[in-house]
C-alpha positions in Angstrom: 0.3 0.0 0.1 2.6 2.5 0.9 4.4 2.0 -2.2 1.4 2.3 -4.7 0.9 5.3 -2.9 4.6 6.5 -3.0 4.3 6.0 -6.6 0.7 7.8 -7.1 2.7 10.7 -5.3 5.6 10.3 -7.6 3.2 10.6 -10.6 1.4 13.2 -9.5 4.6 15.4 -8.6 6.0 14.5 -12.6 2.7 15.5 -14.2 2.8 18.6 -11.9 5.9 19.5 -12.9 6.1 19.1 -16.5 2.5 20.1 -17.5 3.8 23.7 -18.9 6.0 21.6 -20.9 3.2 19.5 -22.7 1.0 22.7 -22.5 4.1 24.3 -24.8 3.5 22.0 -28.0 -0.3 23.2 -28.1 0.5 26.9 -27.6 2.9 26.4 -30.4 4.9 29.8 -31.3 2.9 31.7 -28.2 4.1 34.6 -25.8 5.6 33.3 -22.5 3.3 33.3 -20.5 1.2 31.3 -22.3 2.7 28.7 -21.6 1.9 28.4 -17.7 -1.7 29.4 -18.0 -2.1 26.5 -20.4 -0.4 24.5 -18.1 -2.3 25.7 -14.9 -5.5 25.6 -16.9 -5.6 22.0 -17.3 -4.1 21.2 -13.7 -7.4 23.2 -12.5 -9.6 21.1 -15.3 -8.0 18.2 -13.6 -8.9 19.4 -9.9 -12.2 20.4 -11.1 -13.1 16.9 -12.0 -11.1 15.2 -9.1 -12.5 17.2 -6.2 -16.1 17.3 -7.8 -16.1 13.9 -7.9 -14.4 12.9 -4.7 -16.9 15.1 -2.8 -20.1 13.7 -5.1 -18.7 9.9 -4.2 -18.4 10.3 -0.5 -22.1 12.0 -0.3 -23.7 9.3 -2.8 -22.2 6.3 -0.1 -23.4 8.0 2.7 -26.4 8.6 1.1 -26.8 5.1 0.4 -25.7 3.7 3.7 -28.0 5.6 5.4 -31.3 4.5 3.5 -30.3 0.9 3.9 -29.8 1.6 7.5 -33.6 2.7 6.9 -34.8 0.2 4.8 -33.6 -2.2 7.9 -34.8 -0.6 10.3 -38.3 -0.5 8.7 -38.8 -2.4 5.9 -42.8 -1.3 5.6 -41.1 1.9 4.4 -38.7 0.6 1.7 -40.5 1.8 -1.7 -40.6 5.5 -0.1 -36.8 5.2 1.2 -35.7 4.0 -1.7 -37.7 6.6 -4.2 -36.4 9.4 -2.0 -33.1 8.0 -2.5 -32.6 7.9 -6.3 -34.1 11.5 -6.0 -30.8 11.9 -3.9 -28.3 10.4 -6.1 -29.7 12.3 -9.4 -29.2 15.5 -7.2 -25.7 14.7 -5.8 -24.4 13.3 -9.2 -25.9 16.4 -11.1 -22.6 17.6 -9.0 -20.2 15.7 -10.9 -21.5 16.8 -13.9 -21.5 20.7 -13.4 -17.6 19.8 -12.4 -17.4 18.3 -15.7 -18.8 20.9 -17.0 -16.5 23.5 -15.8 -13.0 21.2 -16.8 -14.6 21.5 -20.5 -14.9 25.5 -20.0 -11.7 25.9 -18.6 -10.4 23.1 -21.2 -12.0 24.2 -24.7 -13.7 27.9 -24.0 -11.8 29.3 -21.4 -12.9 32.8 -21.3 -9.4 34.1 -20.1 -7.5 32.7 -23.0 -7.4 36.2 -24.7 -5.8 37.8 -21.5 -2.6 35.6 -22.5 -2.5 34.5 -26.0 -2.4 37.6 -28.6 -4.3 37.3 -31.7 
């Protein structure tokens, strides 16, 4: 477990450290600041998706766990609890979809691109 954690941390540090280099190919012959802009945009999109999905995963786990506890205590209310659980899961999942939308906007339709790239 410790070896896997160290390997993941090393890969993450490498990805963050080299993201401006990879973004330089996409930027072409743009200004110096655009390399950092593209690198940090990629990092921001990744963090938006990562944090958004971690939060929704924890929320969904808590929701399903509490619903199962409630169904075990009151089996006659199973249908109502299950319906309400699925509605709640849909609302929780919408937060992950919002995080995906933010990440896609950052990557493909960044409103700040004109500030860093001339032309």
